[in-house]
C-alpha positions in Angstrom: -1.9 4.2 -20.2 -3.1 7.5 -21.4 -0.9 9.3 -24.0 -3.2 12.5 -24.4 -2.9 14.5 -21.2 -6.4 15.7 -21.8 -5.2 19.3 -21.0 -3.5 18.4 -17.7 -0.3 20.4 -18.7 1.8 17.2 -19.5 0.9 15.0 -16.8 0.7 11.4 -17.2 -1.2 8.7 -15.3 0.4 6.5 -12.9 0.1 3.2 -14.7 -0.2 1.2 -11.7 -2.8 3.1 -10.3 -4.7 3.2 -13.7 -4.4 -0.6 -14.0 -5.7 -0.7 -10.5 -8.5 1.4 -11.1 -9.6 -0.3 -14.3 -9.4 -3.6 -12.5 -11.6 -2.2 -9.6 -14.2 -1.0 -12.1 -14.3 -4.1 -13.9 -14.8 -6.0 -10.4 -17.8 -3.7 -9.9 -19.4 -4.7 -13.1 -18.7 -8.4 -12.6 -20.0 -8.1 -9.0 -23.2 -6.3 -10.6 -23.8 -9.1 -12.8 -23.6 -11.7 -10.3 -26.6 -10.3 -8.5 -28.5 -12.0 -11.3 -27.4 -15.4 -10.2 -27.6 -14.7 -6.3 -29.4 -17.6 -4.6 -31.3 -15.3 -2.0 -31.9 -11.9 -0.7 -29.1 -12.0 1.9 -26.6 -12.8 -1.0 -28.0 -9.8 -3.1 -27.7 -7.4 -0.1 -24.1 -8.7 0.6 -22.9 -8.5 -2.8 -24.7 -4.8 -3.1 -22.6 -3.8 -0.1 -19.5 -5.1 -1.7 -20.2 -3.2 -4.7 -20.5 0.0 -2.9 -17.2 -0.6 -1.1 -15.2 -1.6 -4.4 -16.7 1.4 -6.0 -15.5 3.7 -3.4 -12.0 2.4 -3.8 -12.3 2.7 -7.5 -13.3 6.3 -7.2 -10.5 7.1 -4.7 -8.0 5.6 -7.0 -9.3 7.4 -10.0 -8.8 10.7 -8.1 -5.2 9.7 -7.8 -4.3 8.7 -11.3 -1.8 11.5 -11.5 0.3 10.9 -8.5 3.9 9.8 -9.3 4.8 6.3 -9.6 6.8 4.8 -6.6 7.8 1.1 -5.7 5.4 1.3 -2.9 2.5 2.1 -5.0 3.4 -0.5 -7.6 3.8 -3.2 -4.8 0.6 -2.3 -3.2 -1.1 -2.1 -6.6 -0.1 -5.5 -7.6 -1.6 -6.9 -4.3 -5.0 -5.7 -5.7 -4.3 -7.5 -9.0 -3.2 -10.6 -7.2 -6.4 -10.7 -4.9 -8.9 -10.1 -7.5 -8.8 -13.8 -9.0 -9.9 -15.1 -5.7 -12.9 -12.9 -5.7 -13.7 -14.1 -9.2 -13.4 -17.7 -8.2 -15.8 -17.2 -5.5 -18.4 -15.2 -7.7 -18.6 -18.6 -9.5 -20.1 -20.3 -6.5 -22.6 -17.7 -5.1 -24.2 -20.2 -2.9 -21.1 -19.3 -0.7 -21.5 -15.6 -1.0 -19.8 -15.2 2.4 -16.6 -16.3 0.6 -17.2 -13.5 -2.0 -17.3 -11.0 1.0 -14.2 -12.3 2.6 -12.2 -12.4 -0.7 -13.5 -8.8 -1.5 -12.2 -7.7 1.8 -8.8 -8.8 0.6 -9.1 -6.6 -2.4 -10.4 -3.6 -0.3 -7.6 -4.0 2.1 -4.9 -3.9 -0.8 -6.7 -1.2 -2.5 -6.8 1.0 0.7 -2.8 0.3 1.0 -2.3 1.5 -2.4 -4.6 4.5 -2.0 -2.8 5.4 1.4 0.5 5.3 -0.4 -0.5 7.5 -3.4 -2.1 9.9 -1.0 1.0 10.4 1.1 3.0 10.7 -2.1 0.7 13.0 -3.6 0.5 15.5 -0.7 
């Protein structure tokens, strides 16, 4: 959580969105590292596509960091946190990169829900 408001007039980050943002950024980095262990070109392409998608959600979450906290955002952000270990487990076995893609899809769905909730609250 940011204590210094960075000139934002006393606004503070939504801790749930901030955590989700950090987790998505970390997932992008992990996916990037996994390319080195990818078994073939198809796996590299699939992982690269997932990096683009997760990064888009990280960017969207970053733009919404100052949205007020709500129970719905908290619940939806927790779904992202809960889904990430599944992706991490599948990254360990890149011979089944399709499982990585499926598990990332779960993270993306959860992130989209949290982003939608935050966007609605912020407007």
